[in-house]
C-alpha positions in Angstrom: 0.0 0.0 0.0 1.4 3.5 -0.9 2.5 5.3 2.3 0.1 8.1 1.8 -2.9 5.7 1.7 -1.5 3.8 4.7 -1.4 7.1 6.6 -5.0 7.7 5.8 -6.0 4.2 6.7 -4.3 4.4 10.1 -5.9 7.8 10.7 -9.3 6.4 10.0 -8.6 3.4 12.4 -7.7 5.8 15.2 -10.7 8.1 14.4 -13.1 5.3 14.4 -12.7 5.0 18.1 -14.6 8.3 18.4 -17.6 6.6 16.8 -17.2 3.6 19.1 -17.1 5.8 22.2 -20.0 7.9 20.9 -22.1 4.8 20.3 -21.5 3.7 23.9 -22.0 7.1 25.5 -25.1 7.9 23.5 -26.8 4.5 23.5 -26.1 3.4 27.0 -26.5 4.9 30.5 -22.9 4.7 31.5 -22.2 5.5 35.2 -20.3 8.8 35.8 -17.5 7.0 37.7 -16.9 4.7 34.7 -16.8 7.5 32.2 -14.4 9.4 34.4 -12.2 6.2 34.9 -12.0 5.6 31.1 -11.1 9.3 30.6 -8.4 9.1 33.2 -6.9 6.1 31.6 -7.0 7.8 28.1 -5.3 10.9 29.6 -2.5 8.7 31.0 -2.1 6.9 27.6 -1.8 10.2 25.8 0.6 11.8 28.3 3.0 8.9 27.8 2.7 9.0 24.0 3.4 12.7 23.9 6.4 12.4 26.2 8.1 9.3 24.7 6.9 9.4 21.1 6.4 13.0 20.2 8.5 15.4 22.3 11.4 12.9 22.6 11.3 12.4 18.8 11.3 16.1 18.2 14.3 16.5 20.5 16.2 13.7 18.9 15.6 15.1 15.4 15.9 18.8 15.9 17.4 19.5 19.3 16.1 21.3 22.3 15.2 24.6 20.7 12.8 23.3 18.0 11.3 20.9 20.4 10.7 23.5 23.1 9.5 26.3 20.8 7.2 23.9 18.9 5.7 22.5 22.1 5.0 26.0 23.5 3.7 27.2 20.1 1.3 24.3 19.8 0.0 24.9 23.4 -0.5 28.6 22.7 -2.3 27.9 19.4 -4.6 25.3 21.0 -5.3 27.5 24.0 -6.2 30.5 21.8 -8.6 28.3 19.8 -10.0 26.7 22.8 -10.6 30.1 24.5 -12.4 31.4 21.4 -14.7 28.3 21.3 -15.3 28.3 25.0 -17.0 31.7 24.7 -19.3 30.2 22.1 -20.5 27.2 24.2 -17.8 24.5 23.7 -16.0 24.9 27.1 -17.4 21.6 28.5 -17.5 19.6 25.3 -16.0 16.5 27.0 -18.1 16.8 30.1 -20.9 14.4 30.9 -21.6 15.3 34.5 -22.7 18.4 36.4 -21.1 20.9 34.0 -23.1 19.9 31.0 -22.9 21.3 27.5 -25.4 24.1 26.7 -28.2 23.3 24.4 -28.8 25.4 21.3 -31.7 27.1 23.0 -29.5 28.0 25.9 -26.7 29.4 23.7 -27.2 29.8 20.0 -24.3 28.5 17.9 -23.1 26.2 20.7 -23.6 23.1 18.4 -21.2 24.5 15.8 -18.8 25.4 18.5 -18.9 21.9 19.9 -18.2 20.4 16.5 -15.3 22.8 15.9 -14.0 22.0 19.4 -14.0 18.3 18.6 -12.1 19.1 15.4 -9.6 21.2 17.3 -9.0 18.3 19.7 -8.7 15.6 17.0 -6.5 17.1 14.2 -3.2 17.2 16.0 -3.5 13.6 17.2 -4.2 12.4 13.7 -1.5 14.5 12.0 1.2 12.9 14.1 0.0 9.4 12.9 0.8 10.4 9.3 4.1 12.0 10.3 5.2 8.9 12.1 5.4 7.1 8.8 8.4 9.2 7.9 10.4 7.4 10.5 11.6 4.1 8.9 8.6 3.9 6.5 6.3 2.3 9.1 3.6 3.9 11.2 4.2 4.2 14.9 1.7 1.6 16.3 2.3 3.1 19.7 0.9 6.4 18.5 -2.0 4.8 16.8 -2.9 2.7 19.8 -2.5 5.7 22.1 -4.8 7.9 20.0 -7.3 5.1 19.6 -7.4 4.4 23.4 -7.8 8.1 24.2 -10.5 8.6 21.5 -12.9 6.1 23.0 -13.4 8.0 26.3 -13.5 11.3 24.4 -16.3 10.1 22.2 -18.0 8.4 25.1 -18.0 11.4 27.5 -18.8 14.0 24.8 -21.7 12.1 23.4 -23.1 11.5 26.9 -23.0 15.2 27.5 -24.5 16.0 24.1 -27.4 13.6 24.9 -28.0 15.4 28.2 -28.0 18.7 26.4 -30.8 17.5 24.2 -28.9 16.9 20.9 -30.2 14.2 18.7 -28.6 11.0 17.4 -28.1 12.5 13.9 -26.1 15.4 15.3 -24.0 13.3 17.6 -23.0 10.7 15.1 -22.7 13.4 12.3 -20.1 15.3 14.4 -18.0 12.2 15.3 -18.3 10.8 11.8 -17.0 14.1 10.4 -14.2 14.2 12.9 -13.2 10.7 12.1 -13.0 11.6 8.4 -11.2 14.9 9.2 -8.7 12.8 11.2 -8.1 10.7 8.1 -7.4 13.8 6.0 -5.1 15.2 8.8 -3.1 11.9 8.8 -2.6 12.1 5.1 -1.6 15.8 5.2 0.7 15.1 8.2 2.6 12.6 6.0 2.5 14.6 2.8 3.5 17.9 4.2 6.1 16.7 6.6 7.7 14.6 3.9 9.0 17.6 2.0 10.2 19.5 5.0 13.7 19.6 6.5 14.3 17.4 9.6 14.5 20.4 12.0 11.1 21.7 10.7 9.5 18.3 11.0 10.8 18.1 14.6 9.2 21.5 15.3 5.9 20.5 13.7 5.9 17.3 15.7 6.5 19.4 18.8 3.6 21.7 17.9 1.3 18.7 17.7 2.6 17.5 21.1 2.0 20.9 22.7 -1.5 21.1 21.4 -2.3 17.6 22.7 -0.8 18.3 26.1 -2.9 21.5 26.4 -6.0 19.5 25.3 -5.4 16.9 27.9 -5.1 19.5 30.7 -8.0 21.7 29.5 -10.6 19.0 28.6 -9.7 15.4 29.6 -8.3 15.8 33.1 -11.1 18.1 34.3 -13.7 15.5 33.2 -11.7 12.6 34.8 -11.2 14.3 38.2 -14.4 16.2 38.8 -16.7 14.6 41.4 -15.1 11.1 41.1 -13.5 8.5 43.3 -10.0 8.7 44.6 -8.5 6.1 42.3 -8.4 8.4 39.3 -4.7 9.1 39.9 -3.9 5.4 39.9 -6.0 4.8 36.8 -4.1 7.6 35.0 -0.8 6.1 36.0 -2.0 2.7 34.6 -2.8 4.3 31.3 0.6 6.0 31.3 2.4 2.7 31.9 0.4 0.8 29.2 1.5 3.4 26.6 5.0 3.4 28.0 5.3 -0.4 27.8 4.1 -0.3 24.2 6.7 2.3 23.2 9.5 0.2 24.8 8.4 -3.2 23.7 
């Protein structure tokens, strides 16, 4: 399979986890503690993947300056986009509990903001899947697994919150289906664009994605995991971290 098609295929595989999580969260009455536990595990998985697959790779390829500048730049870009969307109703897009998402009647345009927020969260993760193909001609299965495992709780928690806000099945699955396809495109672009750039620039771009993902974890995943939940959340997060760490060092 040509590498560019392989990038898209792996991006679609990782993105399909959003639909899986959405189906569970929308179709079943999942207990809050279970949603939070899965979200904590997903946060731990992504934290490890960012640390040992993305930032470490950016440092190895480009040195400290591109890695640091890119990571901060990605975090700044994500935070700016997230702040803009938060004012339009997407602040609690991954929440399923007390801080529920606003309905369209409560805040006009919040549905669009939620969709854009999901896109903002998903594109950096998918782009690094395509970029990982540039290393040795094979996709980083650790990155794919990490994104897949983290996408399930994202889709689960968000769709549960959308249901509570009164959004219908067509809207929920339309959003996550679109994001899954956008992730496929992002993986293809990650491979195609990074493939013509110098190593130092690729390192910086990888770090940008890492910074955006780290900011996303802190802004959206961790608050959902740790709000009004049991005291084992820290342990579950560590378990997710160790699973991803083990895969990257297998």
